[in-house]
C-alpha positions in Angstrom: 120.8 126.8 102.1 119.2 126.8 98.7 121.8 124.3 97.4 121.0 121.9 100.2 117.3 122.2 99.4 118.0 121.6 95.7 119.7 118.3 96.6 116.9 117.0 98.8 114.5 114.5 97.2 111.3 116.4 97.7 109.8 116.3 94.2 107.5 113.4 93.0 108.9 111.3 90.2 108.2 112.5 86.7 106.6 110.3 84.1 110.0 110.0 82.4 111.6 108.9 85.7 108.8 106.3 86.3 109.1 104.9 82.8 112.9 104.6 83.1 112.6 102.9 86.5 110.1 100.5 85.0 112.4 99.7 82.1 115.1 99.0 84.7 112.8 96.7 86.6 112.4 99.0 89.6 108.7 98.5 90.4 106.9 97.9 93.7 106.9 94.3 94.7 105.1 92.7 97.6 106.3 89.2 98.6 103.5 89.0 101.1 100.9 89.5 98.4 102.5 86.7 96.3 102.7 84.4 99.3 99.0 85.0 100.2 98.0 84.4 96.6 100.0 81.1 96.4 98.6 80.0 99.8 95.0 80.6 98.7 95.7 78.9 95.4 97.2 75.9 97.2 94.3 75.5 99.6 91.7 75.9 96.9 93.6 73.5 94.6 93.8 70.8 97.3 90.1 71.3 98.1 89.0 71.0 94.5 91.5 68.4 93.3 91.8 66.3 96.4 89.3 63.6 95.1 91.1 63.3 91.8 94.6 63.3 93.3 93.8 60.8 96.1 92.1 58.5 93.7 95.2 58.5 91.4 97.5 57.9 94.4 95.4 55.1 95.7 95.4 53.4 92.3 99.2 53.9 92.0 99.7 52.4 95.4 97.5 49.4 94.6 99.4 48.9 91.3 102.7 49.3 93.1 102.0 46.7 95.8 100.9 44.0 93.4 103.5 41.2 93.5 104.7 39.9 90.2 107.5 37.3 90.5 108.6 37.8 86.9 108.9 41.6 87.3 110.0 41.9 90.9 113.2 40.0 90.4 114.1 41.6 87.0 116.3 44.6 87.7 115.7 46.2 84.3 112.0 45.8 84.5 112.0 47.0 88.2 113.7 50.3 87.1 111.2 50.7 84.3 108.4 50.1 86.7 109.7 52.7 89.1 110.0 55.2 86.3 106.4 54.6 85.2 105.1 55.0 88.8 107.0 58.3 89.2 105.7 59.5 85.9 102.1 58.7 86.9 102.6 60.5 90.2 103.7 63.6 88.3 100.7 63.3 86.0 98.4 63.1 89.0 99.9 66.2 90.6 100.3 68.1 87.3 97.0 70.1 87.5 97.9 71.2 91.0 101.5 72.1 90.0 100.3 74.0 86.9 97.9 76.0 89.1 100.6 76.9 91.5 103.0 77.9 88.6 100.4 80.2 87.1 99.5 81.8 90.4 103.2 82.3 91.3 103.7 83.9 87.8 100.6 86.1 87.9 100.7 87.2 91.6 103.5 89.8 91.2 101.7 91.4 88.2 98.8 92.3 90.5 100.9 95.2 91.9 103.2 96.2 89.0 101.6 94.8 85.9 103.3 92.8 83.2 107.0 93.6 83.0 109.8 91.8 81.2 113.2 93.3 81.3 116.7 91.8 81.1 118.4 94.7 82.9 117.9 93.1 86.2 119.9 90.1 85.1 122.9 92.2 83.9 125.8 92.0 86.4 126.2 94.9 88.8 129.6 94.9 90.4 128.7 97.6 92.8 126.8 95.0 94.7 130.1 93.2 95.4 131.3 96.2 97.5 131.3 95.1 101.1 130.7 98.7 102.4 127.6 98.9 100.2 126.3 95.6 101.5 126.9 96.6 105.1 125.0 99.8 104.4 122.1 97.9 103.0 122.1 95.6 106.1 121.7 98.5 108.5 119.5 100.7 106.3 115.9 101.8 107.1 114.6 99.4 104.5 116.3 96.4 106.1 115.1 97.5 109.6 111.5 97.7 108.3 111.8 94.3 106.6 113.1 92.8 109.9 110.3 94.2 111.9 107.8 93.1 109.3 109.2 89.5 109.3 109.0 89.4 113.1 105.4 90.7 113.1 104.4 88.3 110.4 105.9 85.3 112.2 104.2 86.4 115.4 100.8 86.9 113.7 100.8 83.7 111.7 102.3 81.7 114.5 99.8 83.2 116.9 96.9 82.3 114.6 98.0 78.7 114.3 98.6 78.4 118.1 95.2 80.0 118.8 93.5 77.5 116.5 95.1 74.5 118.1 94.6 75.8 121.6 90.9 76.6 120.9 90.4 73.0 119.7 92.8 71.3 122.1 90.2 68.8 123.3 89.5 67.7 119.7 93.3 67.4 119.1 93.7 65.2 122.2 90.7 63.1 121.3 92.3 62.1 118.0 94.6 59.7 119.9 91.8 57.5 121.1 89.4 58.0 118.1 89.2 55.4 115.3 91.2 56.0 112.2 88.2 56.9 110.0 86.8 59.3 112.6 90.2 60.9 113.4 90.9 61.5 109.8 87.7 63.5 109.4 88.4 65.5 112.6 92.0 66.1 111.4 90.7 67.4 108.1 88.4 69.8 109.9 91.2 71.1 112.2 93.4 71.5 109.1 90.8 73.6 107.3 90.3 75.8 110.4 94.0 76.3 110.8 94.3 77.2 107.1 91.5 79.7 107.4 93.2 81.3 110.5 96.6 81.5 108.8 95.0 82.9 105.6 93.2 85.5 107.6 96.5 86.5 109.2 98.2 86.7 105.8 95.4 89.0 104.6 96.3 91.5 107.3 100.0 91.2 106.5 99.4 91.7 102.7 97.0 94.6 103.5 99.8 96.4 105.4 102.7 95.4 103.0 101.1 96.5 99.7 100.6 100.2 100.6 104.0 100.2 102.3 105.7 98.9 99.1 103.9 101.4 96.9 104.9 104.3 99.3 108.5 103.0 99.5 108.9 102.8 95.8 107.6 106.3 95.3 109.9 107.5 98.0 112.9 105.9 96.3 112.0 107.5 93.0 111.6 111.0 94.3 113.7 113.6 92.6 115.7 116.7 93.7 114.8 120.1 92.3 118.1 120.0 90.3 117.2 116.7 88.7 113.8 118.1 87.7 115.4 121.1 86.1 118.0 118.9 84.3 115.2 116.6 83.0 113.3 119.6 81.7 116.3 120.8 79.9 116.8 117.3 78.3 113.2 116.9 77.3 112.2 120.5 76.4 115.6 121.9 75.6 117.8 124.5 77.3 115.8 127.7 77.7 118.7 129.8 76.5 119.1 127.7 73.4 115.4 127.8 72.8 115.3 131.5 73.1 118.2 131.8 70.7 116.4 129.5 68.2 113.3 131.6 68.5 115.3 134.8 67.9 116.9 133.3 64.8 113.5 132.1 63.5 112.0 135.6 64.0 115.0 137.1 62.2 114.6 134.7 59.3 110.9 135.3 59.1 111.5 139.0 59.1 114.1 138.7 56.4 111.6 136.7 54.2 109.0 139.3 54.9 111.3 142.2 53.9 112.0 140.4 50.7 108.3 140.4 49.8 107.9 144.2 50.2 109.1 145.1 46.7 106.5 142.8 45.2 103.7 144.5 47.2 101.0 146.6 45.4 100.6 149.2 48.2 101.8 150.0 51.8 99.0 151.3 54.1 100.4 153.3 57.0 99.4 154.9 60.2 102.2 157.5 60.2 103.0 157.2 63.9 102.9 153.5 64.4 102.0 150.9 61.8 102.8 149.8 58.2 101.0 147.0 56.3 102.0 145.9 52.8 99.3 144.3 50.6 99.5 142.3 47.4 96.8 141.1 45.0 97.0 139.0 41.8 93.8 138.7 39.9 93.0 135.1 39.1 95.7 133.7 41.5 94.4 135.0 44.8 90.9 134.9 46.2 91.5 138.1 48.2 94.4 140.5 48.8 97.1 139.2 51.2 99.3 140.8 53.8 102.9 140.3 52.7 104.5 142.4 55.5 103.5 144.3 58.6 105.4 146.1 61.4 105.1 148.6 64.2 107.3 151.5 65.2 110.9 151.0 63.8 109.9 148.0 61.7 107.1 150.1 60.2 109.6 152.8 59.2 111.8 150.1 57.7 108.9 148.7 55.6 108.0 152.2 54.5 111.7 152.9 53.5 112.0 149.7 51.5 108.7 150.4 49.8 109.7 153.9 48.7 113.1 152.5 47.4 111.1 150.2 45.1 108.4 152.7 44.2 105.7 150.9 46.0 102.8 153.3 46.6 102.4 154.4 50.2 98.9 155.4 51.4 98.1 157.0 54.7 94.9 155.4 56.1 95.3 155.1 59.9 92.0 153.2 60.8 92.6 150.7 57.9 96.3 150.2 58.9 95.4 149.5 62.5 92.7 147.1 61.6 95.0 145.2 59.2 97.9 145.1 61.6 95.8 143.7 64.5 93.7 141.2 62.5 95.9 139.7 59.8 99.4 138.1 59.8 101.9 138.0 56.9 100.6 135.5 54.4 97.0 135.7 55.5 94.1 137.1 53.5 92.6 140.3 54.7 89.4 140.0 56.8 86.3 139.8 54.7 84.8 142.9 56.4 87.7 145.0 55.0 87.1 143.9 51.4 85.4 147.2 50.4 88.0 149.4 52.0 90.9 147.5 50.5 89.1 147.5 47.1 89.0 151.3 47.1 92.7 151.4 47.9 93.7 149.0 45.2 91.5 150.9 42.7 93.4 154.1 43.6 96.7 152.2 43.2 95.8 150.8 39.7 94.7 154.3 38.6 97.8 155.8 39.9 99.9 153.2 38.2 98.2 153.9 34.9 98.5 157.6 35.3 102.3 157.3 36.0 102.7 155.0 33.0 100.9 157.6 30.7 103.1 160.4 32.2 106.2 158.4 31.3 105.1 158.1 27.7 104.5 161.9 27.5 100.7 161.9 27.1 97.8 162.3 29.5 95.0 161.7 27.0 92.6 159.6 29.1 91.0 162.7 30.6 91.2 161.3 34.1 93.9 163.5 35.5 95.6 162.6 38.8 93.7 160.0 40.8 91.9 161.2 43.9 93.1 159.8 47.2 90.5 157.6 48.8 89.1 159.0 52.1 86.5 157.9 54.6 87.3 154.2 54.1 84.7 152.0 55.7 86.5 150.2 58.6 84.2 148.4 61.0 84.5 149.6 64.6 85.1 146.1 65.9 88.4 146.0 63.9 89.9 149.3 64.9 91.4 149.3 68.4 91.4 153.1 68.7 87.7 153.4 67.8 85.7 154.3 71.0 83.1 151.7 70.0 85.8 149.0 69.9 86.3 149.0 73.7 82.5 148.6 74.2 82.4 145.7 71.8 85.3 144.0 73.5 83.8 144.4 77.0 80.5 142.9 75.8 
């Protein structure tokens, strides 16, 4: 049951799927919207340019009917004259033709925007399969297109018939009317018929555009399996990513362990945490955390430190504060400067004391350095301080 649900196209198309479909030329298209735009452009063009076009045609007709014995019986000149007249007709209609060309080019962009791709022109031999063609003929899309074509023909035809029937007396009167009057009435009837048909086309386009958008989204829907596969391709396989993160953590831990012998001191909370610090006067603005760990890793840090004779100091509040508020490579928080300064002072005194002991003399009169106690650790940095919880709640 779950496998069947995974294969059903129930998921909306992802941005990657939409981009790929657009690159392939699979975008919503409404032929009715383009037809309506061309129809309106044609009517507007004829209305605006009729005076210019009719004047040009009348002039061409007058020039063409002039009789010239020298030219009319010369075959070469007659052909040249015919070519000139045809060229002038083309020039007369060129503004109208240019308008129609621009509208036909721009109209499809109203729905899908500018799109130029050559993939739609590449040969697809699957379309030559008769079974696939028959399947397309009897598909839901073909049925919808058939119903839509019948409704469109009925609507537009009905609008035209209604206009003529509503003005049938005016149509019949055109037979007996003078030419000048009948031409005016004919123009009015033509305008009314155009408005009725354009109104019908508005309804057709208003229904077709949402349908094409919905149908395109339906075709691009994805199965749950396709969504999972795309996530793997874009974000990577979760198992591989987990393995990479594990390796990165192992490498970071290895680098951190390599820094422990260079540390000045390791501050511990015996049961849980270990934090190694280093400070170089003149090179660092403040002491830095070079390694930190909890539980088993804390014990490992302690062990490596003892192997390389790095001083280990037990200061639980300070160890907890450093562990929770500084990462390896970070400077210690400014509020811990005084506490860490006391620790480093003890470490330097201990280092000098050991050095003098190795030389066989203790003549500085200082004796063994005293372990620092009561280090000033702000309550807001120590998770186990009772005041810490109150501060966090506030």
